[in-house]
N, C-alpha and C positions, 0 to 999 in steps of 0.2 A: 403457564401463565405468562403473559407478555409484559415487557418492560414499558415504562413510560417513555414516549418519544421525546428526543431532544436533538437540537442541532449541534453538530460538531464542526467548528471552524478548522479548516485544514489548509496547508500550503503544499504545493507540489513543486519541488526544486530539482532542476537538472544538475547532475554532478558531472564535473569535467575531470579529465585526466584518467579516465577509466578505459579499459580495452573495449567494452561494449557500452552503448548508450544506456545511462542509468538515471533514474529519478528517485528521490526520496519523498515520502509522504509524511508530513509532520503536523502535530498540533502546535501552533506557534507558542514559543516560550515555555513549552512543557516537555514533550518527548517525541521521538520518532515512532511512527506506526509501522513502517516497513519500507522495503526497497522494491523497485520495479526495474528489471533489466530486459533489454531487447536481445534475445538469443535465438538464432536460427529462424527469424521471422515471427517468433512468438514472444509474448511478454511474460517473463517469469516473475511472479509476485511472491515475495518472501516477507512474512511477518517478523517484526523485530523481537518480540517477546518470546515466541515459541519456535521460531524458525520454520514454521509451516510453509510449504511451497505449493503454489497454485499456478495455473497457466491461463492466459487470456489472449483473445485475438487482437484487441486494441488496447491502447493506453487507458482510455476512458473506462473500458470494461475492467481492466486491472485495478484501477483506482476504486471502482465500485465494489469489486470483490474483496479488496483489502479492507475497505470500510465496513462491509458487512461482516467479515470475519472478526475484525476488531470489536465491533459492537456485540456480537454474539458470544465470543470466546475469551476476550482479553480484558474487557472493560470491567 
């Protein structure tokens, strides 16, 4: 059975002061969905709640994967 579709407003913020380029994906004023890090030419996507790790070729693909994982497993 499928869920009712809804829009999720998100922000992608670059974090400074880290060894590798890192971005956080957040729902504004609520919670962090996950982190995306550029490691060895791949984007490592880590969900905040379950610490599941996925890999993507681009930052956009990483964001999409993280949102899909969040919608299916953590919401």
